[in-house]
MARBA-3410 file (N, C-alpha, C, O; in Angstrom, 1 decimal):
195
85.5,97.7,106.0,86.4,98.9,105.5,87.7,98.8,106.9,87.5,98.8,108.1 ~ 88.7,98.7,106.3,90.0,98.9,107.5,89.6,100.5,108.1,88.8,101.3,107.7 ~ 90.5,100.5,109.1,90.1,102.0,109.9,91.4,102.8,109.7,91.5,103.8,109.0 ~ 92.5,102.2,110.4,93.9,103.0,110.4,94.5,103.4,109.1,94.3,102.5,108.3 ~ 95.1,104.4,108.7,95.8,104.8,107.2,94.7,104.6,106.4,95.0,104.8,105.2
93.3,104.1,106.7,92.4,104.3,105.5,91.2,105.0,105.8,90.9,106.0,105.1 ~ 90.5,104.8,106.7,89.4,105.9,107.3,89.8,106.7,108.4,89.0,107.5,108.7 ~ 90.9,106.7,109.1,91.2,107.5,110.0,93.0,107.2,109.6,93.6,106.2,109.3 ~ 93.5,108.7,109.9,95.1,109.0,109.7,95.4,109.1,111.3,94.8,109.8,112.1 ~ 96.6,108.2,111.7,97.1,108.9,113.0,98.1,110.0,113.1,99.3,109.8,113.0
97.6,111.1,113.2,98.5,112.2,113.1,99.7,112.1,113.8,100.6,112.9,113.5 ~ 99.9,111.1,115.0,101.0,110.9,116.0,102.3,110.7,115.2,103.4,111.1,115.5 ~ 102.1,109.9,114.1,103.3,109.4,113.1,103.5,107.8,113.5,102.7,106.9,113.8 ~ 104.8,107.8,113.5,105.2,106.3,113.8,105.1,106.0,115.5,105.2,106.9,116.4 ~ 104.9,104.5,115.6,104.9,104.3,117.0,105.8,104.9,117.9,105.5,105.2,119.1
107.0,105.0,117.4,108.2,105.7,118.1,107.9,107.0,118.4,108.0,107.4,119.5 ~ 107.5,107.8,117.5,107.1,109.6,117.7,105.8,109.5,118.5,105.8,110.3,119.5 ~ 104.8,108.7,118.4,103.7,108.7,119.5,104.3,108.3,120.7,103.9,109.0,121.7 ~ 105.0,107.5,121.0,105.6,107.2,122.3,106.5,108.2,123.1,106.5,108.4,124.3 ~ 107.4,108.9,121.7,107.9,109.9,122.8,106.9,111.3,123.0,107.0,112.0,124.0
106.2,111.3,122.3,105.0,112.3,122.6,104.2,111.9,124.1,104.0,112.7,125.0 ~ 104.0,110.8,124.2,103.2,110.3,125.2,104.1,110.4,126.5,103.6,110.4,127.6 ~ 105.6,110.3,126.4,106.2,110.3,127.4,106.6,111.6,127.9,107.3,111.6,128.9 ~ 106.3,112.8,127.2,106.8,114.0,127.5,105.4,114.4,128.4,105.5,115.0,129.4 ~ 104.1,114.0,127.9,102.7,114.3,128.3,102.9,113.3,129.9,102.7,113.8,131.0
103.3,112.3,129.8,102.9,111.6,131.2,104.2,112.1,132.4,104.0,112.1,133.6 ~ 105.2,112.5,131.8,106.0,113.1,132.5,105.6,114.3,133.0,105.9,114.5,134.1 ~ 104.9,115.3,132.5,104.4,116.5,132.8,103.3,116.4,133.9,103.0,117.2,134.8 ~ 102.5,115.1,133.6,101.7,114.6,134.3,101.8,114.2,135.7,100.9,114.1,136.4 ~ 102.8,113.8,135.9,103.7,113.1,137.1,103.5,111.8,137.1,103.9,111.2,138.0
102.9,111.0,136.0,102.9,109.7,135.9,104.0,108.9,135.6,104.1,107.7,135.9 ~ 105.2,109.6,134.8,106.1,108.9,134.7,107.3,110.0,135.2,107.5,111.2,134.9 ~ 108.1,109.1,136.0,108.9,110.1,136.9,110.1,110.2,136.1,110.9,110.7,136.9 ~ 110.7,109.9,134.7,111.7,110.2,134.3,111.7,110.9,133.1,110.9,110.6,132.2 ~ 112.5,112.0,133.0,112.3,113.1,131.9,113.0,112.7,130.6,113.1,113.5,129.7
113.5,111.4,130.6,114.1,111.0,129.1,113.2,110.1,128.8,112.9,109.1,129.4 ~ 112.6,110.6,127.4,111.2,110.0,126.8,111.9,108.8,126.1,111.1,107.9,126.2 ~ 112.9,108.6,125.5,113.4,107.6,124.9,113.7,106.2,126.1,114.0,105.1,125.7 ~ 113.6,106.7,127.4,113.6,105.3,128.1,112.4,104.9,128.2,112.3,103.7,128.5 ~ 111.2,105.7,128.2,109.8,105.3,128.1,109.6,104.4,126.7,109.1,103.4,126.7
110.0,104.9,125.8,109.9,104.4,124.2,110.6,102.8,124.3,110.1,101.8,123.9 ~ 112.0,102.9,125.1,111.9,101.5,125.4,111.2,100.6,126.2,111.1,99.4,126.0 ~ 110.9,101.0,126.9,110.0,100.4,128.0,108.4,99.5,127.3,108.1,98.3,127.3 ~ 107.9,100.8,126.6,106.8,100.9,126.1,106.7,99.7,124.8,105.8,99.0,124.5 ~ 108.0,99.7,124.2,108.2,98.6,122.9,108.3,97.0,123.8,107.7,96.0,123.6
109.2,97.3,124.9,109.6,95.9,125.4,108.2,95.1,126.1,107.9,93.8,126.0 ~ 107.2,96.2,126.9,106.2,95.7,127.0,105.0,95.3,126.2,104.1,94.6,126.5 ~ 105.0,95.8,125.3,104.4,95.4,123.8,104.7,93.8,123.5,103.9,92.8,123.5 ~ 106.0,93.8,123.2,107.0,92.7,122.9,106.4,91.5,123.8,106.0,90.4,123.3 ~ 106.5,91.8,125.0,106.3,90.7,126.1,104.9,90.4,126.3,104.6,89.2,126.7
104.0,91.2,126.0,102.2,91.0,126.0,102.1,90.2,124.7,101.3,89.2,124.8 ~ 102.8,90.4,123.4,102.3,89.5,122.3,102.9,88.3,122.6,102.2,87.4,122.4 ~ 104.4,88.0,123.1,105.1,86.6,123.6,104.0,85.6,124.4,103.6,84.5,124.2 ~ 103.8,86.8,125.6,102.7,85.9,126.4,101.3,85.4,125.8,100.9,84.3,126.2 ~ 100.6,86.2,125.1,99.4,85.7,124.4,99.9,84.4,123.4,99.2,83.4,123.3
101.1,84.5,122.7,101.2,83.6,121.7,101.4,82.3,122.7,100.8,81.3,122.3 ~ 102.2,82.2,123.8,102.6,81.4,124.7,100.9,80.6,125.1,100.6,79.4,125.0 ~ 100.0,81.7,125.6,98.9,81.3,126.2,97.7,80.8,125.6,96.9,79.9,126.0 ~ 97.7,81.5,124.4,96.2,81.8,123.7,96.7,81.5,122.0,95.9,81.4,121.2 ~ 98.0,81.3,121.6,98.3,81.1,120.6,98.3,81.9,119.5,98.5,81.4,118.4
98.1,83.3,119.8,98.2,84.1,118.9,99.0,85.7,119.6,99.2,85.8,120.8 ~ 99.4,86.5,118.8,100.0,87.7,119.2,98.8,88.8,119.3,99.4,89.8,119.6 ~ 97.9,88.9,119.2,97.4,90.1,119.4,97.0,90.7,120.7,96.4,90.0,121.5 ~ 97.4,91.8,120.9,97.0,92.3,122.4,96.1,93.6,122.3,96.0,94.2,121.3 ~ 95.6,93.9,123.4,94.9,95.1,123.8,95.9,95.8,124.8,96.8,95.2,125.4
95.4,97.4,124.9,96.5,98.4,125.9,96.5,97.5,127.0,97.6,97.2,127.5 ~ 95.5,97.1,127.6,95.4,96.4,128.9,97.0,95.0,129.0,98.0,94.9,129.8 ~ 96.7,94.6,128.3,98.1,93.4,127.9,99.3,94.0,128.0,100.2,93.7,128.8 ~ 99.3,94.9,127.2,100.7,95.7,127.1,101.0,96.2,128.3,102.2,95.9,128.8 ~ 100.0,97.1,129.1,100.6,97.7,130.4,100.4,96.7,131.6,100.6,97.1,132.8
100.0,95.6,131.3,100.2,94.5,132.5,101.6,94.0,132.4,102.1,93.0,133.0 ~ 102.3,94.6,131.5,103.5,94.2,131.3,104.7,95.3,131.6,105.9,95.3,131.3 ~ 103.9,96.6,132.2,104.9,97.5,132.5,105.1,97.6,133.7,104.1,97.6,134.5 ~ 106.6,97.8,134.2,107.0,98.0,135.4,106.8,98.8,136.4,107.8,99.1,137.1 ~ 105.6,99.4,136.7,105.3,100.3,137.7,103.8,100.2,138.0,103.2,99.4,137.3
103.3,100.7,138.7,101.9,100.7,139.3,100.9,101.4,138.5,99.7,101.2,138.6 ~ 101.5,102.2,137.6,100.6,103.4,136.7,100.1,102.9,135.9,99.4,103.7,135.3 ~ 100.1,101.8,135.6,99.2,101.4,134.1,98.0,101.6,133.9,97.6,101.1,132.9 ~ 97.1,102.1,134.8,95.8,102.4,134.5,95.8,103.7,134.1,95.0,104.0,133.3 ~ 96.8,104.7,134.5,97.1,106.2,134.3,97.3,106.1,132.5,96.8,106.7,131.6
98.3,105.2,132.7,99.1,104.9,131.0,98.1,104.6,130.1,98.1,105.3,129.1 ~ 97.2,103.8,130.2,96.3,103.0,129.6,95.5,104.1,129.1,95.3,104.3,127.9 ~ 95.0,105.0,130.1,94.0,106.3,129.8,94.5,107.5,129.2,93.9,108.3,128.5 ~ 95.9,107.5,129.5,96.6,108.5,128.6,96.9,108.1,127.2,97.0,108.9,126.3 ~ 97.1,107.2,127.1,97.7,106.7,125.6,96.2,106.8,124.8,95.9,107.4,123.8
95.6,106.1,125.5,94.1,106.1,124.4,93.6,107.3,124.0,93.0,107.6,122.9 ~ 93.9,108.4,125.3,93.2,109.9,124.9,94.3,110.4,123.9,93.8,110.9,122.9 ~ 95.3,110.3,124.0,96.7,110.6,123.2,96.4,110.5,121.9,96.3,111.5,121.1 ~ 96.1,109.2,121.6,95.8,108.8,120.1,94.8,109.2,119.8,94.9,109.8,118.7 ~ 93.5,109.2,120.4,92.5,109.7,119.9,92.2,111.1,119.6,91.3,111.5,118.9
93.0,112.0,120.3,93.3,113.4,119.9,94.1,113.5,118.6,94.1,114.5,118.0 ~ 94.6,112.6,118.3,95.6,112.7,117.2,95.0,112.0,115.7,95.7,112.0,114.7 ~ 94.0,111.6,115.9,93.0,110.9,114.9,92.7,112.0,113.8,92.4,113.1,114.2 ~ 92.8,111.8,112.8,92.0,112.8,111.6,91.1,112.0,110.7,91.5,110.9,110.2 ~ 89.9,112.5,110.4,89.1,111.6,109.8,89.7,111.9,108.2,90.2,112.9,107.7
89.5,110.8,107.5,89.6,110.7,106.0,88.5,110.9,105.5,87.9,110.0,105.0 ~ 87.8,112.5,105.3,86.7,113.0,104.9,86.3,112.7,103.5,85.2,112.9,103.1 ~ 87.4,112.3,102.6,87.3,112.0,101.0,86.6,110.7,100.8,85.9,110.5,99.9 ~ 87.0,109.6,101.9,86.6,108.4,102.0,85.3,108.1,102.5,84.4,107.3,102.0 ~ 85.2,108.7,103.4,83.5,109.0,104.4,82.6,109.5,103.2,81.5,109.0,103.0
83.0,110.5,102.4,82.1,111.1,101.5,81.7,109.9,100.5,80.5,109.5,100.3 ~ 82.9,109.5,99.7,82.6,108.3,98.8,81.8,107.1,99.3,81.0,106.5,98.5 ~ 82.0,106.8,100.5,81.1,105.6,101.3,79.7,106.3,101.6,78.8,105.4,101.5 ~ 79.3,107.2,101.7,78.3,108.0,102.0,77.5,107.8,100.6,76.3,107.3,100.6 ~ 78.0,108.3,99.4,77.5,108.1,98.2,77.2,106.2,97.4,76.3,105.8,96.6
78.0,105.6,98.1,77.9,104.3,97.6,77.3,103.2,98.6,77.1,102.0,98.3 ~ 76.9,103.8,99.7,76.8,102.9,100.8,74.9,102.6,100.4,74.4,103.7,100.3 ~ 74.3,101.7,100.3,73.0,101.8,100.6,72.3,101.0,101.8,72.9,100.2,102.6 ~ 71.2,101.3,101.9,70.7,100.9,103.2,70.4,99.2,103.3,70.1,98.6,104.3 ~ 70.6,98.8,102.2,70.6,96.8,102.3,71.8,96.6,102.9,72.0,95.6,103.6
72.8,97.4,102.6,74.2,96.9,102.9,74.9,97.4,104.3,74.7,98.5,104.7 ~ 75.7,96.2,105.1,76.2,96.5,106.1,77.3,97.1,106.1,78.0,96.7,105.1 ~ 77.8,97.8,106.8,79.2,98.8,106.8,79.7,98.4,108.2,79.3,98.5,109.3 ~ 80.9,97.8,107.6,81.5,97.1,109.2,83.2,97.4,109.1,83.8,97.2,108.0 ~ 83.7,97.8,110.2,85.1,98.3,110.5,85.9,96.9,110.9,85.4,96.1,111.7
86.9,96.8,110.3,87.8,95.8,111.0,89.4,96.3,110.7,90.0,96.8,109.7 ~ 89.6,96.0,112.0,91.3,96.4,112.1,92.3,95.7,112.8,91.9,95.0,113.7 ~ 93.2,95.7,112.6,94.4,95.0,113.5,95.0,96.1,114.2,95.8,96.8,113.7 ~ 94.6,96.1,115.5,94.9,97.2,116.6,95.0,96.8,118.0,94.6,95.7,118.3 ~ 95.3,97.3,118.7,95.7,97.1,120.4,94.5,98.4,121.0,94.3,98.5,122.2
93.9,99.2,120.2,93.1,100.0,121.2,91.7,99.7,120.7,91.4,99.4,119.6 ~ 90.7,99.8,121.9,89.3,99.2,121.6,88.5,99.6,120.7,88.6,100.7,120.3 ~ 87.5,98.7,120.3,86.4,99.1,119.5,85.9,99.8,119.7,85.3,100.4,118.8 ~ 85.5,100.4,121.2,84.6,101.4,122.3,85.3,102.6,121.6,84.7,103.3,120.8 ~ 86.5,102.7,121.7,87.3,103.9,121.3,87.0,104.4,120.0,86.6,105.6,119.8
87.1,103.4,119.0,86.8,103.6,117.7,85.6,104.2,117.3,85.5,105.2,116.6 ~ 84.6,103.3,117.8,83.1,104.0,117.6,83.0,105.2,118.4,82.2,106.0,117.9 ~ 83.4,105.7,119.4,83.2,106.9,119.8,83.8,107.9,119.0,83.2,109.0,118.8 ~ 85.0,107.5,118.4,85.4,108.6,117.3,84.6,108.7,116.0,84.7,109.7,115.4 ~ 83.8,107.6,115.7,83.2,108.1,114.7,81.8,108.5,115.0,81.4,109.4,114.4
81.1,108.0,115.9,79.8,108.5,116.7,80.5,110.3,116.7,80.0,111.1,115.9 ~ 81.2,110.7,117.3,81.4,112.2,117.1,82.1,112.8,116.0,82.2,114.0,116.0 ~ 82.6,112.0,115.0,83.3,113.0,113.8,82.4,112.3,112.3,82.6,112.9,111.3 ~ 81.8,111.5,112.4,81.0,111.2,111.2,79.8,110.1,111.6,79.7,109.0,111.1 ~ 79.1,110.7,112.4,77.8,109.9,112.8,76.8,109.4,111.9,76.0,108.5,112.2
77.0,110.1,110.3,76.2,109.6,109.4,76.4,108.3,109.1,75.5,107.6,108.9 ~ 78.0,107.8,109.2,78.1,106.5,108.7,77.4,105.5,109.8,77.5,105.6,111.0 ~ 76.7,104.8,109.2,76.2,103.4,110.1,76.6,102.4,110.0,76.4,101.4,109.3 ~ 77.6,102.5,111.2,78.3,101.3,111.6,77.8,100.1,112.1,77.4,100.1,113.3 ~ 77.9,98.6,111.4,77.1,97.8,111.9,77.8,96.9,112.8,77.1,96.2,113.5
79.1,96.9,112.9,79.9,96.3,113.8,81.5,96.8,113.6,81.8,97.4,112.6 ~ 82.4,96.5,114.6,83.6,96.9,114.8,84.4,95.6,115.3,84.1,95.0,116.4 ~ 85.3,95.1,114.5,86.1,94.0,114.8,87.7,94.1,114.8,88.4,94.0,113.8 ~ 88.2,94.3,116.3,89.6,94.7,116.3,90.4,93.4,116.8,90.0,92.5,117.6 ~ 91.1,93.3,116.3,92.0,91.9,116.3,92.5,91.6,117.8,92.4,90.5,118.3
93.0,92.7,118.6,93.4,92.5,119.8,92.0,92.0,120.8,92.1,91.4,121.9 ~ 91.0,92.3,120.3,89.8,92.0,121.1,89.3,90.4,120.5,88.8,89.5,121.2 ~ 89.6,90.3,119.5,89.2,88.8,119.0,90.4,87.9,119.0,90.1,86.7,119.0 ~ 91.7,88.3,119.0,92.6,87.5,119.3,92.7,86.8,117.6,93.1,85.6,117.4 ~ 92.4,87.4,116.9,92.5,87.1,115.2,93.1,88.3,114.5,93.2,89.3,115.1
93.5,88.2,113.3,94.3,89.4,112.8,93.9,89.3,111.2,93.6,88.2,110.6 ~ 93.9,90.3,110.7,93.5,90.5,109.0,95.2,89.9,108.4,95.3,89.1,107.5 ~ 96.1,90.4,109.2,97.4,89.9,108.6,97.8,88.4,108.7,98.6,87.8,107.9 ~ 97.3,87.9,109.5,97.2,86.7,109.7,96.2,85.8,109.1,96.3,84.6,109.2 ~ 95.1,86.4,108.6,94.4,86.0,107.8,93.1,85.2,108.3,92.2,84.7,107.6
92.9,85.2,109.7,91.9,84.7,110.4,90.6,85.3,110.6,89.5,84.9,110.6 ~ 91.1,86.5,110.7,90.0,87.3,111.1,88.7,87.6,110.0,87.5,87.8,110.3 ~ 89.3,87.5,108.9,87.9,87.8,107.5,87.3,86.6,107.9,86.1,86.9,108.4 ~ 87.7,85.4,107.9,86.7,84.3,108.4,86.0,84.3,109.3,85.0,83.7,109.1 ~ 86.2,84.9,110.6,85.6,85.1,111.5,84.6,86.2,111.5,83.6,86.1,112.2
84.7,87.3,110.7,83.7,88.1,110.6,82.5,87.5,109.6,81.3,87.6,109.7 ~ 83.2,86.8,108.7,81.8,86.1,107.6,81.0,85.3,108.6,79.7,85.5,108.7 ~ 81.6,84.6,109.4,80.7,83.7,110.4,79.8,84.5,111.2,78.6,84.3,111.3 ~ 80.5,85.3,111.6,79.8,86.5,112.7,78.6,87.2,112.1,77.6,87.4,112.7 ~ 78.7,87.6,110.8,78.0,88.2,110.0,77.0,87.5,109.1,76.3,88.0,108.2
77.2,86.3,109.5,76.3,85.2,108.4,76.6,85.6,106.8,75.6,85.5,106.2 ~ 77.5,86.0,106.2,77.7,86.4,105.1,78.9,85.5,104.6,79.8,85.0,105.2 ~ 78.6,85.4,103.0,79.8,84.6,102.4,80.8,85.8,102.1,80.5,87.0,102.1 ~ 82.0,85.2,101.8,82.9,86.0,101.0,82.9,86.9,99.8,83.3,88.1,99.6 ~ 82.1,85.9,98.9,81.9,86.8,97.6,80.9,87.9,97.6,80.6,88.7,96.7
80.4,88.0,99.0,79.5,89.3,99.4,80.2,90.4,99.8,79.5,91.4,99.9 ~ 81.5,90.4,100.0,82.0,91.4,100.6,83.0,92.1,99.8,83.7,91.4,99.1 ~ 83.1,93.5,99.8,84.1,94.4,99.5,84.8,94.9,100.6,84.2,95.7,101.4 ~ 86.1,94.7,100.9,87.1,95.3,101.5,87.7,96.0,101.4,88.8,95.6,100.8 ~ 87.7,97.7,101.8,88.6,98.8,101.5,89.8,98.8,102.6,89.6,98.7,103.8
90.9,98.9,102.1,92.0,99.2,103.0,93.6,99.5,102.3,93.8,99.5,101.1 ~ 94.5,99.8,103.1,95.4,100.5,102.6,96.6,99.7,102.6,97.6,100.2,102.2 ~ 96.5,98.5,103.2,97.8,97.7,103.5,97.9,96.4,102.5,97.1,95.5,102.6 ~ 98.9,96.4,101.6,99.0,95.6,100.5,98.8,94.0,100.8,98.1,93.3,100.1 ~ 99.4,93.6,102.0,99.4,92.6,102.8,98.0,92.1,103.4,97.2,91.2,102.9
97.8,92.8,104.3,96.5,92.6,105.6,95.2,93.0,104.6,94.2,92.3,104.4 ~ 95.4,94.1,104.0,93.8,94.6,103.2,93.9,94.2,101.9,92.8,94.5,101.4 ~ 94.5,93.7,101.2,95.0,93.2,99.7,95.0,91.7,99.7,94.0,91.1,99.4 ~ 96.1,91.2,100.0,96.3,89.7,99.7,95.6,88.9,100.5,95.0,87.9,100.1 ~ 95.6,89.1,101.8,94.8,88.3,102.9,93.7,88.3,102.3,93.3,87.2,102.0
92.9,89.5,102.0,91.5,89.6,101.6,90.9,88.6,100.6,89.9,87.9,100.5 ~ 91.9,88.8,99.8,91.7,87.9,98.7,91.9,86.7,98.8,91.1,85.9,98.3 ~ 93.0,86.2,99.7,93.1,85.0,100.1,91.8,84.3,100.7,91.6,83.1,100.7 ~ 90.9,85.1,101.2,89.9,85.1,102.0,88.8,84.7,101.1,87.9,84.1,101.6 ~ 88.8,85.0,99.7,87.7,84.9,98.9,87.1,86.7,98.7,86.1,87.0,98.1
87.8,87.4,99.2,87.1,88.7,99.3,87.2,89.8,98.2,88.4,90.3,98.0 ~ 86.3,90.3,97.4,86.6,91.3,96.5,87.1,92.6,97.4,86.6,92.9,98.5 ~ 88.5,93.5,96.6,89.3,94.4,97.5,89.4,95.5,96.9,89.7,95.3,95.7 ~ 89.3,96.8,97.4,89.6,97.9,96.9,90.7,98.4,97.6,90.5,98.7,98.8 ~ 92.0,98.6,96.9,93.1,99.1,97.8,93.4,100.3,97.5,94.3,100.9,98.1
END
């Protein structure tokens, strides 16, 4: 199952809205010295673009984690910003209780439930959320594009999951919201989909 905008809704809004709120918090905590939140947004966007370009050059993919993004940040407070952004995101997540209820009705004990996401936040943070908010979901594994260096959108994360889980694509049902990543690319990988 896809994670964001499927099992978890991000109440922070668009990336820019999220970064604006993050900038205000960083300023209030003394982590960010400028009271202009749009300056923070511009730097955060530029740092992510630079991190993706670096990974493309070095590793031939554009998938990144927060540590990669803030390694391109122009100050020494990157560790504090990583922690702040992770916690800010976490606090704005809302569980899709309707889908969780449906999954609990449909999942049998002989089936593995996997989470798969194109994301720069860690699988550890995602697991923490589900352990706190939906511990009844038995999650066998979480695959995050930034950790794997592969993505659903590019289509190479699905085959990686199949190999890692020793399953064939036709044994898999993928649930997700994105028409390209979660539907077209999943179908191209030979997976049954529920969009």
